[in-house]
Residue, then its C-alpha position, 0 to 999 in steps of 0.5 A: m500500500m502506498r504511504s503518504t508523505q506524512q507517514i513517510a516523514e513520521h517513519a523516517t523521523f522515528q528511524n533516525f531517533a531509534n537508530c541513535y537510541w539503539r547505539e547510544i542509550d540501549a541496544g535492547r533485546t533482539t527477538r524473533h517472537g515479533a507480533e503474536a500472529e507472526p512469530g518469525v518476525e525479527c524485532v528489537e525490544w526496549l524496556l522503558p521502566s520509567q514508564r512501565t512500558a515496553l516497545r517492540a520494533e520490527i527489524v526490516s534491514r541490518s547494516l554492518c556499518g550503517p543504519c538499521g531499518f525499522g518497520r512496524i512498531w508495537k507497545r505494551a504496558l508492563p508487566d504482561e499486557p498484550w502488544q498493541p500497534t502504535e504510531p512511530f511518533t508515539a514510540l519516539c516520545c516514549l524513547a525520548g522520555e526514557s532517554y532523559r530518565r537515564m540521563e539523571g546524574k550524568g551531567a544533564r541540566s537540572d530541568l530535565r523536563g524542560s530539556e525533554l520538551e525542547l528535544l521533542l520540539r526539535v524532533l517535531q520541527s525536523y519531522q515537519s521539515v521532512h514532510r514539507y520537503l517530501d511534498a516539494a520533491q515529489a514534483a521535482n526531477g531529482e536526476e541532475d548530477d550537478f553541484i547545487a541540485a545535489e546540495q539541495s536534495l538532502v530531504f531526510g538528513h543524516w541517519l546519525h542525528p535525532t533531529p537532522k532537519s530541525l531549523q529553529g529560528m526560520t519560520p515556515w514562510q521563510q523556508p521556501v526562500y532560504a531552506p536549501e531543500l526548497g530551492g528558493r532564490f534571493r538577493l543579498r542585502w547590502f550595507a556600506a560603512p567607513a573603511a576604517k570601521i571594517s576589517h578584511r583579509s585575503a590570501f589571494r592577490q585580489s582583496a576581499p573588497e574587490m571580491i565583493t565588488a565582483i560579486l555585486g557586478d552591475g547590480g550595484a549601479t543603483f547605489a555606490p559607496k562613498a569614497d571612504e566606504l566599503l560594502i558588506p553583503m548580508h544574508p537577508l535573515q541575518a540582516d533582519a536580525l541585525a536590524l533589531d540590534p540596538v547597537v546597529q540601530a544606533m549606527l544606522e541613525r547616526g550614519a555610521l552604517r548605511a543600509l542600501g537594500a537588496a541587489g546583485p545576482e540571485f543566490t540559493a542555499t547550499s546544504s549547510v543553509r548558511t553558505v550561499y551559491s550563485p552560478d553567476s557569482p565568482w564567489m560563494l559566501k558563508f554567513s552567521l545566521p540567527v537559526r539553530i541548525t540541528n545542534s547549534i546556532r551557526v556563527n562565524r567567529r573571528h578566529e575562524l575568519d583568520a583561520g580560513v585565510i591562513m589555511a588557504k595560504l597553507i594549502g597553497a604552499v603544500g599544493p604541489t604535493l597533493g596530486q590530481r585526485l585531491g582538491f580544495v574549495l577554500d575560504p581565502a578571504y573575509i570582511t566584517l564590520n568591527s565591534c566596539d569590544g572586539s567581539e563578533s559584530g554579526f557582520e562577519v562574512i567568509i568568502r569561499e571559492n566558487p569553482f562551480s560557476a559559469g557552467r562548471q557545476r555539472g558532475v560534482v556532487t556532495i557525498a551526502a547526496l550520494a549516500a542519502d536515502p532516495l525519495p519513495g519509488r526512486p533509485s538513490r543517486l549512487d545507485r543510478i550513477v553506478r548503474r549508468a557506469a555499468t552501462e557505459r562500460g559494458v560490465r555487470v553492475d557488481e563489477a561497476a560497483r567494485a570499480w566505483f568504490e575503488a576509484y572513490l577510495d583513490c580520491a577520498l581516502d588515499p590522498v587525504l591520508r597522505l596529506y596527514d602523513t606528509h604535512g600533519i594536516a587532517l580534514e574533517a571530511h564528513q559526507q557533507n564536507g566532501l564533494l566528488d567529481i563524477r563527470d564520467s560516472m566514476p569518481a575522479r577527484f575529491l574536493y574538500r570544503d570548510n575552513q572550520g574543519f582542519y586539524l593540525s598535528n602538534s608534532y608537525r608544528d615546526s614544519l608547518r611554521r616553515l611553510i607558512p610562518e602564520a600557521d603558528n597563529i591558529r592555535s585553535l586548530y592544533y591538536d595532539e595526534e590522539e585527539i586528531n585520530r579520534r575525530f579523523s576516524y569518525y569523520v572520514i571512516v564512519n561518517q563518510i566512507f561507511s555511509v557509502i558502503a551502507r548505501m551500496g549494500k542497501d541498493r544491492l550494488a555490492a555486499e557490505e562485507d566485500l566493501l569492508r574487506t576492500l577498505r581494510a585492504r586499502l588501509e593495510r596498503l596505506a599503513s605499509s606505504l606511509a611513514r608517520a601520522g598517516r601510517r599510525f592512523a591507519e594502523e590504529v583503525l586496523d588494530s583497534p576493536t572500537i572506532g570513534a563515533k559521535q553521539n548526537l543524541t547524547v549531545r542533545l540530551l545533555d544540551i551541549d552546543e558542540l561549537q562551544t563545548g570545551s571537551e569534544a571528547d565528551l561527544y564521542a562514543h566507541w563502537p565495535n570496529p568492523l575494520c579491525r583485522n583481528p576477526l574476534c574484534r568484529t563479532g562482539g559488542v561493547s558495553g553501552t551506557e546502560g549495560g546493553r550490548h552495542a554493535l554496528s551490526s546488532 
């Protein structure tokens, strides 16, 4: 029976939450009793003692490294009331309530009920967004393999997050314009301020004000800055928020800041919401936004502005060693209005390269779009691309899938590890930060973006300083190798590569076991060919019985702003490692927070 978009959205919302609960809170008990009328159905049962209730969810698919697929759900009152079918959101509320009861005494806020209601609000917002995006996507083609089409195709969000599509601070009437999934277009708002009140830097010969002028193009003919002024573009949402700031209001009243209105080319949101793109602009722009996106309100911090410039210089210096399969979409410049106390004014704008303008956007897609669940009744983007590659090359689909995966590792793993090994630069290369060039249906190049996602090894500090003396000035990006490896293993392996493996397995392009074996062999080869940090990382992944994974549900339960926390180690758990070359490591679970058995495949 065909399900409505409401039912699909509700089920997807439950599935995200339940997968997080299963891995972070309680793995439950696997049973084949199922509903009384169907004793052969495999299910997971969760006891919820704080509610004197039990839940039972049908397991319709398993993965060695990705999400479990759930089907029908039942609920019963303890100790022995009969099982009754229940709706996904009802079951989700039960899991959420139990989650908070188990957080008592573990660093959660004293107002547990308030936190619980806040989480349920975000869950509802995420559900509403998915429902809306599904309705809009039904009428869209969804077959384009270009940069912005892929960016705006992430209807369901990442499976490892309990509220992947929550947007607090963006109203329903604003979403059609500013939410990437709805493909809205808008012009930027422009301000002018005395040059003495503005800070800007650029890693390139072209200055930030010159880049800004190039973005505006002929659209600025209706307003020209005064001789001593510089222009600052602003996202309309941020401009509206700034207009309510008393400090900004005072500046506008005395003429120290001028609001010029909307102008320039039309922009549209990329998958991050706050980075905007136009095929008619030589640059993308990344703004602060007054919107809580999943876990955090996204703010461009002053130290991040400088980090983008310095990292652009550093990547330029190491460029000759990178080869042809790894590239970067850099954030080489910024411009901002200074505040009186030296903190963020809200006008911070990061200027990002746009290699996808002037007709060059075809065949470049974010890995998140490749790994995403497809719309109902349609193949996934990865499935379609691999099958196209098989047809173009005249080979079987399974042969094309193996070749595609090997080519993907050639781009997304080998050069990334070599960069870490040679220069001590690790990348927060999760699936949303990674882009693949697939112009000929096969991965040819991996492009990395995000100036917030660089980790520099303390043991390489001297050599990095010799390359770029300024590299010593971005202390916030330096970490010990142990911490880098924890993050690196999650972002590159768990978040990115495992998502591709799980997608291929779900689409029956290749068996997950075979792809994991290929990845293990590739890491072994890299471990034997690399010499320093990259080698140690590969060996650690191969020898460790566990692998780091981010606890997004726990982050929400403890109300942690991951961009502000002082200890990111608290955000990570240890899952059984399916890549461990000791077979005994791959067969068991590890203790969960409540004594359950947690495993990627359980």
